[in-house]
N, C-alpha and C positions, 0 to 999 in steps of 0.2 A: 421883282416884288417890291411894292411900295413899303414904306416904313410901317412897323407894327405898332398897334395901340393896345393898351391893356385897360380893361374896365372891370370893376367889381360887379359880380352877379347880384341882381335883386329879383324879386318875384315877378316883376314885369317882364323879365327875360325868360321865364320858364318855358314858353312855347318854343322859342328858337333854340334854347338849350336842349330841350328834349328831342327836337328834330335833328340836331347835329349828332347827339348821342345815337339816335336810331340809325343814322346813315354812316356812322364812323366805322373804322376798321378795328377798333379795340375796345369800344364801349360796351357795357352790359346794362341790363335794366336796373342794376344797383345805382347807376348814375342818373337815372330818371329822377326828376325832382320829387315826384310822388313817393319815391322810396327814400332818396337821400335826405329828405327833410322830415322823415317821420319822428326823428329825435332832435328837431331843431331847438327845442328848449334846453338841450344838454350841451350843444356845441354852437359856438359863435361862428356862423358861416362867413367865410372869406374866399369864396370861389371866384375864379378869374375867367374872363373871356378874352381871348387873344384874337385880334382882327387885323386884316390887311385891307385898308380901304373899307368897303362895306361888307367884305366877306370874312366870316369866322374861319380861322385856321386851326384853332386849338381851344380846348376848355381845360381848366384845372379845378376839379372839386377840392375844396380845402376848407379848413377851419383854423381859427386863431386861438392860441393858448399863450397868453402873455406876449412875449416877444418872439414866439415861435409860430410859424405857419406850418400846418400839417396837412398832407394830402394822402389820405383823409383820416382823421382820428376816430370817426364813427363808422367807418366802412372797412371791410376786409382788405381792400386795396384802393389806391387812388391813382394819381399820376395824370399826365397829359392825355387827353382824349383827342384823337386825330382822325382824319379821313384819308382817302387814297391819294390826295394831293401832297400830303406831307412827305418831305424828303429830309435827308440828313443835314444839308446846309441850312435849310429853312428852320429846322429844329434848333440848330445852334443859335440862330437869331431869336427864336421864341424863348429859349432859356435865358439868353442875355437880356431881353426885354422884360421878362418876368422877374428876374432877380433885381433888376433896376427898380421895378415897381415895388417889390417887397422891401427893399432897402429904404425907399422913400416913404413907405408906409410905417416904418419903424421896426420892422422885423430884423432880427439878427441871425435867424437860423431857420432852415427849411428841413423838415422831416418828410421824406418822399417814399411812398409805398407803391412801387410801379405795378401796373397790371401784369400779372404773370403771362408769359408768352402763350400759354395754352388756352388763354381766353381771347386771343387775337384771331380775327377772321382772315387777316393777311398780315405779313410781317410788320411790326410796329415798335421796334426797339430803338428808334432814333433818339428817344429821350435818354436812354442809358448812356449812350456815347456822349451826348451833349452835356449831361450832368458830370460825367467823368472829366470832360474837357474843362468844365467850370470848377473842378476841384472837389466834387462830392466823394464821400467815402461810405463804405458799407458799414452799418452799425447793427444790423440784425439779420439773421437768416433762420427761417422756419422750414423744417422738413415736412412736406405734405406727401400724400400718396395718391397717385392717379393711374388710370388705365387709358392707354391709347387704343381706341376701339378697333382699329383696322388690324391690329395684331394682338388682340386680347388673349392673355394666357388663361389657362383653365383655373378653376378653384382648387384649393388643397383638398385632400381626401376627406378631411373632417367637414369642410364646408359643403362638399358635394353630398355627403351623407346627411348633413343637417337639412339641406333643401329637399332631399329625397324623403326623409322621414316626415317632414312637415306636410308634403303632398300626401303621403300615405295616411297621415292622421286627419286628412280632410281640411287642412289649413288652406285658406284662399287668400290671394293677394288682390286687394281692390283699392282703387283710388277713392279717397274720402274727403269730406269737408268737415269732419267731426274734430275740429281743432281742440275742443275741450278734452275729449278722451285722450288725444295725443299728448296734450300738456300735462295731464294727470300722470301719464307714464313717464314723461320727460322730467318733470319736476321731482318725481320720486327717485329716479335714477341719479340725477345730478346731485340731489341733496344727500342721498345715502352714500354715494361713492366718492363724491368730490367736494361736498359741502358748499355748492354754488347753485345759482339759479340760471335758467336760460337767458341768453343775451336779450331775447325779445320776450316781453310779457305776452300773456295770452291775448289781451286786448290789442296790443300792437300787431301780433301775427294775424289775428282775424281781420284787422283793418287792411294790412298789407296784402293778404291773400285775396281779399275782396277787390282790391285795386289792381292787382296783377294776377288774375286767376290762371293765365297761361304760363306764368313764370314760376309761381310759388305753388307747389303741388305736394299733396300728402298721400302717401301710400301706406296701407296697413296690412298686417297679416291677421286674418280674422278666423276665429272659431265660432261659427254662427254669427251672432251680432256682436261678439266681444272682440275688441281690438287688443291683440296680444303684444304686437310689436309695431313700430312705425318708423318710417323715414320721411323727413321733410326735405324736398328737393328744390333747389333753385335752378330753373331751366334758363340758361343763358345762351341758347341757340346751339352753336357748335360744341359748347361745353356745358355739362350739367354738374352741379355741385351738391354734395350731401351736406346740408346745413345742420341737421339734427338726426341722431339715431336714438330711439327709445324702445325699451322692451320691459315687460313684466317678468317675474320669475317663471311663470308658465310659458311665456313667449320664448325665453331663453332655453328652457328645456325642450320646447317643440321645434326649435330651429326657425323661429319667426323672422329674424333678421336675415338669415341665410336665404330663405325662399323669396323675400322681398328683393334683395340684391340680385338674385338670379333672374327674377322676373324683369327687373329694370334693365339689366344688361342684355338679355336675350329678346326682349319684347319692346317695352315702352321706349327705351332710349337706344335701341340697337343701331340707329342711323347717326347717332352723335359721333363727334370726333374724339372728345375727351370725356372721361367720367372721373371727377375729382372728389376724393373722399375728405379733403381738407387736411389741416395740419395735425401733427401728433406731438407737439412740443409745448414746454412750459418754461417759465422764468425767462421770458424774452428770447426764447429759442435755444437757451443754453442746456436744457434738460429734455431728453427724448423720453416720452411715455412709450416704453418698449412694448408693453402689452397691447396698447391701442394700435401702435404701428404694425405689430405682427398680425393683428386681426385683419387689418386692411390688406396687408400683403398676402394673406391667405385667400383673399378674393382675386388675387392676380395683380394688385396695384404695386407700383414701384415709385421711388422718390422723385418728386419735383420740388422746386423751391419757391417760397414766398420770401422776398427780401425787403429790407428798408435801407434807405440811404440818408445821409445827412450832408447838408451843404451849409457851411458858415457863410453868412451874407456880409 
């Protein structure tokens, strides 16, 4: 392997970046520049392209925050994106070259959010070993809940009854493009229960869903034309992720979320490998929202981890 070179990403590289992500063993559509750049005005992009000669061997989606480089501050996860050619020894060289670049660029700290293993299409944890060798330490751990579909447990009794009652009441699950109706539900729930707003605005979500219609999908529980409950799904291929859950009081009483989850697990996404409900933690992972976690576990999900590492440069 010839010596590695590092260059900073710019928009002229978007096509080759997206092509590498598409063919990688651990990249998802979140790393496509059409998604990653939707909030470019809020994050100073400092993504890196690692090459050997003329061939790209790794990408690092990242943003700068003062003297800290973060992979990635605007995404659920970041980390080195690699393809089937990546091996452990090569990754040691990649991390060494990348840290040298970061130091020369004036960074003193790397915050690294590795892609969770359940989003990999084939094993891709070379980065964790290489960062350990470089002296990285774990600074955050978030408990998420996921289902491995090949041995999916059943629902709890109450969730089974909820889905059954919804069917008996004539509630139907349909895929929808009515993002406005969904956001009305979502904003009401988040505001009343948590005093927060959705990560994405309605305008942002409508734009992203139009750009990635096969990846960003909305499923609703309907009584006639009325959307009672909704789940926003990020379809990442072998893994699907629940990005948002929203329901009205009527939807909660009718088992709207229960019937949607049942439909997704037994029909729409039955051939997926992982079904990820996302994290249930607060305060940088130090507090578990036990009620939220319990709800996910009642669908058969169990704990998986999202982690963050820090490397002093």
